[in-house]
SEDREN-18628 format. One record per residue (C-alpha): residue number from 0; residue in three letters; chain; x, y, z. Coordinates in Angstrom, 1 decimal, m for minus. Layout:
! residues N
  lummar  drenza  panu      px      py      pz
     NUM     ALA     A       X       Y       Z
...
! end
This chain:
! residues 425
  lummar  drenza  panu      px      py      pz
       0     LYS     A    m0.2    m0.2    m0.2
       1     ALA     A     1.1     3.7    m0.3
       2     ASN     A     1.5     4.0     3.4
       3     GLY     A     4.3     0.9     3.4
       4     TYR     A     2.7    m1.9     4.4
       5     GLN     A     3.2    m4.8     3.1
       6     SER     A     2.1    m8.5     4.0
       7     LEU     A    m0.1   m11.6     1.8
       8     HIS     A    m3.0   m12.4     3.2
       9     THR     A    m5.8   m15.2     2.1
      10     THR     A    m8.8   m16.1     3.9
      11     VAL     A    m9.0   m20.3     4.5
      12     LEU     A   m11.9   m22.4     6.2
      13     GLY     A   m10.4   m24.9     9.1
      14     LYS     A   m11.9   m28.5     9.7
      15     GLU     A   m14.8   m27.1    11.7
      16     GLY     A   m15.8   m25.3     8.9
      17     ILE     A   m14.5   m21.8    10.7
      18     PRO     A   m12.8   m19.3     8.4
      19     PHE     A    m9.5   m18.0     9.6
      20     GLU     A    m7.1   m14.9     8.1
      21     VAL     A    m3.4   m16.1     7.2
      22     GLN     A    m1.1   m13.4     6.6
      23     ILE     A     2.5   m14.3     5.6
      24     ARG     A     5.0   m11.9     5.8
      25     THR     A     8.6   m11.6     6.5
      26     TRP     A     9.8   m10.0     9.8
      27     ASP     A    10.7    m7.0     8.4
      28     MET     A     7.6    m6.6     6.6
      29     HIS     A     6.3    m7.7    10.1
      30     GLN     A     8.5    m4.7    12.3
      31     ASN     A     6.9    m2.2    10.0
      32     ALA     A     2.8    m3.3    10.0
      33     GLU     A     3.1    m4.0    13.5
      34     PHE     A     4.9    m1.1    15.1
      35     GLY     A     5.4     1.6    12.1
      36     ILE     A     8.1     3.2     9.7
      37     ALA     A    10.0     4.3    12.5
      38     ALA     A    10.2     1.5    14.6
      39     HIS     A    10.9    m0.5    11.2
      40     TRP     A    13.6     2.0    10.9
      41     LYS     A    15.3     0.8    14.6
      42     TYR     A    15.1    m2.5    13.4
      43     LYS     A    16.7    m2.5    10.2
      44     GLU     A    19.4    m0.6    12.5
      45     GLY     A    19.6    m3.3    14.3
      46     ILE     A    19.5    m0.9    17.1
      47     GLN     A    18.7    m4.0    20.3
      48     GLY     A    17.1    m3.2    23.4
      49     ARG     A    14.6    m0.5    25.2
      50     ASP     A    16.2     2.4    24.6
      51     ARG     A    15.4     5.8    24.6
      52     MET     A    13.7     5.7    21.1
      53     GLU     A    11.3     2.8    21.8
      54     ALA     A    10.1     4.8    25.0
      55     ARG     A     9.5     7.7    22.7
      56     LEU     A     7.6     5.5    20.0
      57     ALA     A     5.0     3.8    22.6
      58     TRP     A     3.8     7.5    23.8
      59     ILE     A     3.3     8.4    20.4
      60     ARG     A     1.3     5.2    20.0
      61     GLN     A    m0.4     5.5    23.3
      62     LEU     A    m1.0     9.6    22.0
      63     LEU     A    m3.0     8.0    19.4
      64     GLU     A    m5.1     5.6    21.5
      65     THR     A    m5.9     9.3    23.4
      66     GLN     A    m6.9    10.2    20.4
      67     LYS     A    m9.7     7.4    19.6
      68     THR     A   m10.8     8.0    23.4
      69     ALA     A   m10.9    11.8    24.3
      70     ASP     A   m13.9    13.7    21.6
      71     ASP     A   m12.0    17.5    22.5
      72     LYS     A    m9.3    18.5    20.5
      73     GLU     A    m7.7    20.6    23.9
      74     GLU     A    m8.0    17.1    25.7
      75     ILE     A    m5.2    16.1    23.1
      76     VAL     A    m3.2    19.4    23.6
      77     ARG     A    m3.3    18.8    27.4
      78     VAL     A    m2.1    15.5    27.0
      79     ILE     A     1.2    16.6    25.1
      80     LYS     A     1.7    19.2    27.3
      81     THR     A     1.7    17.2    30.5
      82     ASP     A     3.7    14.1    29.6
      83     LEU     A     6.1    16.5    27.8
      84     THR     A     7.2    17.4    31.3
      85     PRO     A    10.6    15.6    32.5
      86     GLU     A    10.0    14.4    36.3
      87     ASP     A     9.2    11.5    37.0
      88     ILE     A     9.2     9.0    39.6
      89     VAL     A    10.8     5.0    40.3
      90     VAL     A     7.8     3.3    42.5
      91     MET     A     8.5    m0.8    42.9
      92     THR     A     5.8    m4.0    42.9
      93     PRO     A     6.0    m6.3    45.2
      94     LYS     A     8.2    m8.9    43.0
      95     GLY     A    10.8    m5.9    43.0
      96     LYS     A     9.7    m4.7    39.5
      97     ALA     A    10.7    m0.9    38.7
      98     ILE     A     7.7     0.8    37.6
      99     GLU     A     8.4     4.6    36.4
     100     LEU     A     5.6     7.1    36.9
     101     PRO     A     5.3    10.9    36.2
     102     ILE     A     5.1    12.8    39.5
     103     ASN     A     1.9    13.4    42.1
     104     SER     A     1.2     9.7    39.9
     105     THR     A    m1.4     7.6    42.1
     106     VAL     A    m1.8     4.3    43.0
     107     LEU     A    m4.6     3.8    40.0
     108     ASP     A    m2.1     4.9    37.8
     109     PHE     A     0.8     2.4    39.2
     110     ALA     A    m1.9    m0.1    38.8
     111     TYR     A    m3.5     0.7    35.0
     112     ARG     A     0.9     1.3    34.0
     113     ILE     A     1.1    m2.6    35.3
     114     HIS     A    m1.9    m3.5    33.1
     115     THR     A    m5.4    m2.3    31.7
     116     GLU     A    m7.0    m5.2    33.6
     117     ILE     A    m5.3    m4.6    36.9
     118     GLY     A    m6.7    m1.1    36.6
     119     HIS     A   m10.0    m1.8    35.9
     120     LYS     A   m10.0    m3.9    38.9
     121     THR     A    m8.1    m2.1    41.6
     122     VAL     A   m10.4    m2.4    44.5
     123     GLY     A    m7.4    m1.0    47.1
     124     ALA     A    m3.7    m0.6    47.3
     125     LYS     A    m0.9    m1.2    50.0
     126     VAL     A     2.0     1.0    49.7
     127     ASP     A     5.2    m0.1    51.4
     128     GLY     A     2.7    m2.3    54.0
     129     ARG     A     0.0    m0.1    54.8
     130     MET     A    m3.5     0.5    53.4
     131     VAL     A    m3.5     3.6    51.5
     132     PRO     A    m6.5     5.1    49.5
     133     LEU     A    m6.9     5.4    45.7
     134     ASP     A    m6.0     8.9    45.5
     135     TYR     A    m2.8     8.2    47.3
     136     LYS     A     0.4    10.1    45.7
     137     LEU     A     3.5     7.9    45.3
     138     GLN     A     6.7     8.7    45.7
     139     THR     A    10.0     7.4    44.3
     140     GLY     A    11.0     4.4    46.4
     141     GLN     A     8.1     2.8    47.8
     142     ILE     A     6.7    m0.7    47.1
     143     CYS     A     2.9    m0.2    45.9
     144     GLU     A     1.0    m3.7    45.8
     145     ILE     A    m2.7    m3.4    44.0
     146     LEU     A    m5.4    m5.3    45.5
     147     THR     A    m8.1    m6.3    42.5
     148     SER     A   m11.2    m7.9    42.5
     149     LYS     A   m11.8   m11.4    41.2
     150     ASP     A   m15.9   m10.4    40.1
     151     PRO     A   m16.1   m10.3    36.4
     152     GLU     A   m18.0    m7.9    36.1
     153     LYS     A   m16.1    m5.4    37.8
     154     GLY     A   m14.7    m2.0    36.3
     155     PRO     A   m13.3     1.4    36.8
     156     ASN     A   m15.6     4.0    38.6
     157     ARG     A   m16.6     7.5    37.1
     158     GLY     A   m15.3     9.4    39.7
     159     TRP     A   m11.4     7.8    39.0
     160     LEU     A   m11.0    10.3    36.3
     161     ASN     A   m10.9    12.8    38.7
     162     ILE     A    m8.1    11.5    40.9
     163     VAL     A    m5.7     9.7    38.2
     164     THR     A    m3.1    12.2    36.9
     165     THR     A    m1.5    10.4    34.1
     166     ASN     A    m3.2     9.9    30.5
     167     GLU     A    m2.4     6.8    30.0
     168     ALA     A    m5.1     5.7    32.8
     169     ARG     A    m7.5     8.4    32.3
     170     SER     A    m7.5     7.2    28.4
     171     LYS     A    m8.1     3.8    29.3
     172     ILE     A   m10.8     4.5    31.7
     173     ARG     A   m12.5     6.6    28.9
     174     SER     A   m12.3     3.8    26.4
     175     TRP     A   m13.2     1.0    29.3
     176     PHE     A   m16.7     3.1    30.1
     177     LYS     A   m17.0     4.0    25.8
     178     LYS     A   m17.4     0.5    25.0
     179     GLU     A   m18.8    m1.5    28.4
     180     ARG     A   m21.3     0.9    29.4
     181     ARG     A   m22.9     3.0    26.3
     182     GLU     A   m26.2     3.3    27.8
     183     GLU     A   m25.4     3.9    30.9
     184     ASN     A   m22.8     6.7    29.8
     185     ILE     A   m25.4     8.2    27.3
     186     ILE     A   m28.0     8.7    30.4
     187     GLU     A   m25.1    10.1    32.8
     188     GLY     A   m24.0    12.9    29.8
     189     LYS     A   m28.1    14.2    29.4
     190     ALA     A   m28.4    14.3    32.8
     191     ALA     A   m24.4    16.2    33.4
     192     LEU     A   m26.0    18.6    30.2
     193     GLU     A   m29.0    19.5    31.9
     194     ARG     A   m27.3    19.9    35.1
     195     GLU     A   m25.3    22.5    33.2
     196     PHE     A   m28.1    23.7    31.3
     197     LYS     A   m30.0    24.9    34.5
     198     HIS     A   m27.1    26.1    36.1
     199     SER     A   m26.7    28.6    32.9
     200     ARG     A   m30.2    29.3    32.6
     201     ILE     A   m30.3    27.6    29.3
     202     HIS     A   m34.0    27.4    29.0
     203     LEU     A   m34.7    24.5    25.7
     204     GLU     A   m37.0    21.4    24.9
     205     PRO     A   m35.4    18.0    24.6
     206     SER     A   m36.6    18.0    21.1
     207     GLN     A   m34.8    21.6    20.8
     208     TYR     A   m31.3    19.6    21.8
     209     GLU     A   m30.2    18.4    18.0
     210     ALA     A   m30.4    21.5    16.7
     211     PHE     A   m29.1    23.5    19.2
     212     LEU     A   m26.2    21.2    19.7
     213     LYS     A   m25.6    19.9    15.9
     214     ASP     A   m22.4    22.2    15.2
     215     ASP     A   m20.8    20.7    18.5
     216     PHE     A   m21.4    16.9    17.4
     217     SER     A   m19.0    17.4    14.2
     218     ARG     A   m16.5    18.7    16.4
     219     HIS     A   m16.9    16.1    19.0
     220     ASN     A   m16.8    13.5    16.5
     221     CYS     A   m20.0    12.2    17.4
     222     SER     A   m22.7    11.7    14.7
     223     SER     A   m26.0    11.5    16.5
     224     LEU     A   m27.0    13.5    19.8
     225     ASP     A   m26.9     9.9    21.6
     226     ASP     A   m23.3     9.7    20.8
     227     PHE     A   m22.7    13.4    22.2
     228     PHE     A   m24.5    12.1    25.2
     229     ALA     A   m22.5     9.3    25.8
     230     SER     A   m19.3    11.3    25.3
     231     ILE     A   m20.6    13.8    27.8
     232     GLY     A   m20.7    10.4    30.0
     233     TYR     A   m17.8     8.8    29.4
     234     GLY     A   m15.7    12.2    29.9
     235     GLY     A   m14.8    12.3    26.7
     236     VAL     A   m16.5    15.6    26.3
     237     LEU     A   m15.6    18.3    29.0
     238     LEU     A   m17.9    20.3    29.6
     239     SER     A   m16.2    23.2    31.3
     240     LYS     A   m15.3    23.8    27.8
     241     ILE     A   m18.3    23.9    25.8
     242     MET     A   m20.0    25.8    28.3
     243     PRO     A   m18.9    28.7    27.5
     244     ARG     A   m19.4    28.3    24.3
     245     LEU     A   m23.2    26.9    24.4
     246     ARG     A   m24.3    29.8    26.7
     247     ASP     A   m23.0    32.5    24.4
     248     LYS     A   m24.8    30.7    21.6
     249     TYR     A   m27.9    30.7    23.3
     250     GLU     A   m28.3    34.1    24.2
     251     LYS     A   m27.9    35.0    20.3
     252     GLU     A   m30.4    32.5    19.1
     253     TYR     A   m32.7    31.9    22.1
     254     SER     A   m33.0    34.8    24.5
     255     THR     A   m34.8    37.6    24.4
     256     PRO     A   m34.7    40.6    26.6
     257     GLU     A   m37.5    41.4    28.7
     258     ILE     A   m38.3    44.3    29.6
     259     PRO     A   m40.7    44.2    32.3
     260     GLU     A   m43.3    46.4    33.4
     261     PHE     A   m42.3    48.6    36.7
     262     PRO     A   m44.3    50.9    38.3
     263     THR     A   m45.5    54.7    37.7
     264     THR     A   m43.0    56.6    36.4
     265     VAL     A   m41.8    59.8    38.1
     266     PHE     A   m41.3    63.4    36.7
     267     ASN     A   m37.7    64.4    37.4
     268     ASN     A   m36.8    68.0    37.5
     269     THR     A   m32.9    68.1    37.5
     270     THR     A   m33.0    65.7    33.8
     271     GLY     A   m36.3    66.9    32.4
     272     LYS     A   m36.9    63.1    32.3
     273     SER     A   m39.4    60.9    32.9
     274     CYS     A   m38.1    57.8    35.5
     275     ILE     A   m38.6    55.1    38.4
     276     VAL     A   m38.2    55.2    41.7
     277     LEU     A   m35.4    52.7    42.4
     278     ASP     A   m36.8    51.2    45.7
     279     GLU     A   m40.2    50.7    43.9
     280     ILE     A   m39.1    48.0    41.6
     281     THR     A   m40.0    44.6    43.4
     282     ASP     A   m40.3    42.0    40.2
     283     MET     A   m36.7    41.4    40.0
     284     SER     A   m33.0    41.6    41.2
     285     ILE     A   m31.6    44.6    41.5
     286     LYS     A   m27.6    44.7    41.6
     287     PHE     A   m25.3    48.1    42.0
     288     ALA     A   m22.4    48.2    39.4
     289     GLN     A   m18.6    47.2    40.3
     290     CYS     A   m17.3    49.2    37.6
     291     CYS     A   m18.9    52.8    39.1
     292     SER     A   m19.8    52.0    42.1
     293     PRO     A   m23.1    53.9    42.6
     294     ILE     A   m24.7    55.6    45.9
     295     PRO     A   m27.5    57.8    46.7
     296     GLY     A   m27.5    61.0    45.1
     297     ASP     A   m25.3    59.5    42.2
     298     GLU     A   m26.9    60.2    38.7
     299     ILE     A   m28.0    56.8    38.3
     300     VAL     A   m29.6    54.9    35.0
     301     GLY     A   m30.7    50.5    34.8
     302     PHE     A   m29.5    47.7    32.4
     303     VAL     A   m31.9    45.2    32.1
     304     THR     A   m29.4    42.2    32.2
     305     ARG     A   m30.4    38.5    30.2
     306     GLY     A   m31.6    36.1    33.6
     307     TYR     A   m29.4    38.5    36.2
     308     GLY     A   m32.1    41.4    37.1
     309     LEU     A   m31.3    44.9    36.8
     310     SER     A   m27.9    46.3    36.8
     311     VAL     A   m27.8    50.3    38.1
     312     HIS     A   m24.7    52.3    37.1
     313     THR     A   m23.9    56.3    37.0
     314     THR     A   m25.0    58.3    34.3
     315     ASN     A   m21.0    58.7    33.7
     316     CYS     A   m20.2    55.3    33.6
     317     THR     A   m17.5    54.5    30.8
     318     ASN     A   m19.8    51.5    30.2
     319     TYR     A   m22.9    53.4    30.2
     320     ARG     A   m21.3    56.1    28.0
     321     SER     A   m19.8    53.7    25.5
     322     ALA     A   m23.3    52.6    24.8
     323     LEU     A   m24.5    55.7    24.1
     324     LYS     A   m21.8    56.5    21.3
     325     ARG     A   m22.6    52.6    19.8
     326     ASP     A   m26.1    53.8    19.5
     327     ASP     A   m27.8    50.4    19.4
     328     PRO     A   m31.6    51.0    19.1
     329     GLU     A   m32.0    47.5    20.9
     330     GLU     A   m29.4    47.8    23.5
     331     LEU     A   m30.4    51.6    24.3
     332     ALA     A   m33.9    50.0    24.9
     333     ARG     A   m32.4    47.6    27.7
     334     TRP     A   m30.9    51.6    29.7
     335     LEU     A   m34.1    52.8    31.7
     336     ASP     A   m34.1    56.0    33.2
     337     ILE     A   m33.9    56.0    36.8
     338     ILE     A   m33.9    57.8    40.4
     339     TRP     A   m32.9    57.2    44.3
     340     SER     A   m35.6    57.0    46.7
     341     SER     A   m36.4    60.1    48.4
     342     LYS     A   m36.3    58.2    51.4
     343     ASN     A   m33.6    55.9    50.3
     344     VAL     A   m31.5    54.9    53.7
     345     THR     A   m29.2    52.7    51.7
     346     SER     A   m25.5    52.1    52.6
     347     LEU     A   m23.2    51.6    50.0
     348     GLN     A   m19.6    50.2    49.2
     349     CYS     A   m17.6    53.0    47.5
     350     THR     A   m13.8    53.6    46.9
     351     PHE     A   m12.0    56.9    46.3
     352     GLU     A    m7.9    57.5    46.5
     353     VAL     A    m5.9    59.9    48.0
     354     LEU     A    m3.3    61.6    46.3
     355     ALA     A    m0.6    63.3    49.1
     356     ALA     A     3.2    63.7    49.5
     357     ASP     A     4.7    61.1    51.5
     358     ARG     A     5.1    61.0    55.0
     359     VAL     A     5.3    59.2    58.4
     360     GLY     A     1.6    59.3    59.9
     361     LEU     A    m0.6    60.2    56.6
     362     VAL     A    m2.5    57.1    57.0
     363     TYR     A    m3.1    57.3    60.4
     364     GLU     A    m4.3    60.5    60.2
     365     ILE     A    m6.7    59.6    57.0
     366     THR     A    m8.4    56.2    58.9
     367     LYS     A    m8.5    58.4    62.2
     368     THR     A   m10.9    61.1    59.9
     369     LEU     A   m12.8    57.7    58.6
     370     ALA     A   m13.1    56.8    62.1
     371     ASP     A   m14.0    60.4    63.3
     372     SER     A   m17.1    60.4    61.0
     373     HIS     A   m18.3    56.3    61.6
     374     ILE     A   m17.7    55.3    58.8
     375     SER     A   m16.7    51.7    58.0
     376     ILE     A   m13.6    50.2    56.5
     377     MET     A   m13.9    47.2    54.3
     378     HIS     A   m10.7    47.5    52.6
     379     SER     A    m7.5    49.9    52.3
     380     SER     A    m4.2    49.8    51.0
     381     SER     A    m1.1    52.4    50.4
     382     ARG     A     2.0    52.9    47.9
     383     ARG     A     4.8    55.2    47.6
     384     LEU     A     4.7    56.8    43.7
     385     LYS     A     8.1    57.1    41.6
     386     ASN     A     7.8    60.4    42.1
     387     GLY     A     7.9    60.5    46.3
     388     ASN     A     4.1    61.1    46.6
     389     ALA     A     2.2    58.2    48.3
     390     LEU     A    m1.7    56.8    47.2
     391     PHE     A    m3.4    55.7    49.9
     392     GLU     A    m7.1    54.0    48.2
     393     CYS     A   m10.1    52.8    50.6
     394     THR     A   m13.5    51.0    50.0
     395     ILE     A   m15.6    52.1    52.2
     396     VAL     A   m19.3    52.0    53.3
     397     ILE     A   m21.1    55.3    52.4
     398     GLY     A   m24.9    56.3    52.8
     399     SER     A   m24.8    58.6    50.4
     400     LYS     A   m23.2    61.4    47.6
     401     GLU     A   m23.5    64.6    50.3
     402     GLN     A   m22.2    62.2    52.7
     403     LEU     A   m19.0    61.5    51.1
     404     SER     A   m18.7    64.5    49.8
     405     ASN     A   m18.7    65.9    52.9
     406     LEU     A   m15.8    63.3    54.1
     407     PHE     A   m14.0    64.8    51.0
     408     ASP     A   m14.0    68.0    52.7
     409     LYS     A   m12.2    66.5    56.1
     410     ILE     A    m9.4    64.6    54.5
     411     ARG     A    m8.4    67.6    51.8
     412     ASN     A    m7.6    69.7    55.1
     413     ILE     A    m5.1    66.9    56.1
     414     SER     A    m1.9    68.3    55.8
     415     GLY     A     0.0    66.8    52.8
     416     VAL     A    m2.9    66.0    50.7
     417     ILE     A    m2.9    67.0    46.9
     418     SER     A    m6.0    65.2    45.8
     419     VAL     A    m9.3    63.3    46.6
     420     ASP     A   m11.6    61.3    44.1
     421     ARG     A   m13.4    58.5    43.6
     422     ALA     A   m12.0    55.6    41.8
     423     LYS     A   m12.3    55.0    38.2
     424     ALA     A   m13.1    50.8    36.9
! end
């Protein structure tokens, strides 16, 4: 064949009438057919024994096996990066055979390195004569004995995928589930995907799954929805990798912003617009944006998010200003004019910065001013700038813009203070 394969094939009937195939090859042909052109080259060169080249060829064969069981291309890249790490340990079997493993390998990795079936039937392990859990990490020079089950139905546990650290063991576990537990994989995979859908607020009927996930079928070598569920079930497809993309797709294709019915608007004499009173919004959650940290007294606007309620921003917020510049009618429809209640008693966090000439006692005087004003400090930090000045940053709990303004006036009276301003995101 074009790939260099050479052999004579024929099929014959035995005495019992059972057909069997005969392949006739020279030893030279056999080396090439079984181990590939690189191993064939090694044979032709007359290199004997298990040298570094043979170990590298074994790694390549293992990588190809991983490619068959892992349906995620990023998983293959992760395998290569992990296996190129040169740190290894050497652990002994009770019979004195040395087993080489990557650092941080567990007793399960050790079991699968000895033999696939030993790994599948592992029920426990002893290290240096004492029982250890399956996630025990081995160290060089230890003697490890693997305890196995005689039950022919015994197989690996799905939780083992979170225990093993070697790609060889992970690939073998996935391969077992892929071959032996397809129906179980489908059920487990579907349940896991639906849990992620619920957590991400993706609301789809089962009849919509196939159309929604169709692009991912080809991406992960799946020909049907059941294949895709099975791949999730045995770990070939990692939900942590695909969910960000599925969330974005759902928002673009299925989600439409629902503008709730708000209370009656009132006229704002300052802006000349009709606004919604913030405290009268009771049918949706409200959060205060960290990008601008609005406090009572600031001019504010609200943004209707997709599934997370109303996000309150100041009118000077960079995000709001950017939306105005984009002038997208659909996006602007989600920005609402709102005002604080005249009876507002809300206290919110606010971060401010003090620029001052660096000197001993500066931080003490600033924090003393805060304490005298009965203002709680949530976080503070200070650092010396290259020009010799000091920058003090502080997050406090404040009740109103007026209270903050009075505080700033007090801090400006401290010796050496150059400026006091609210921090910008």
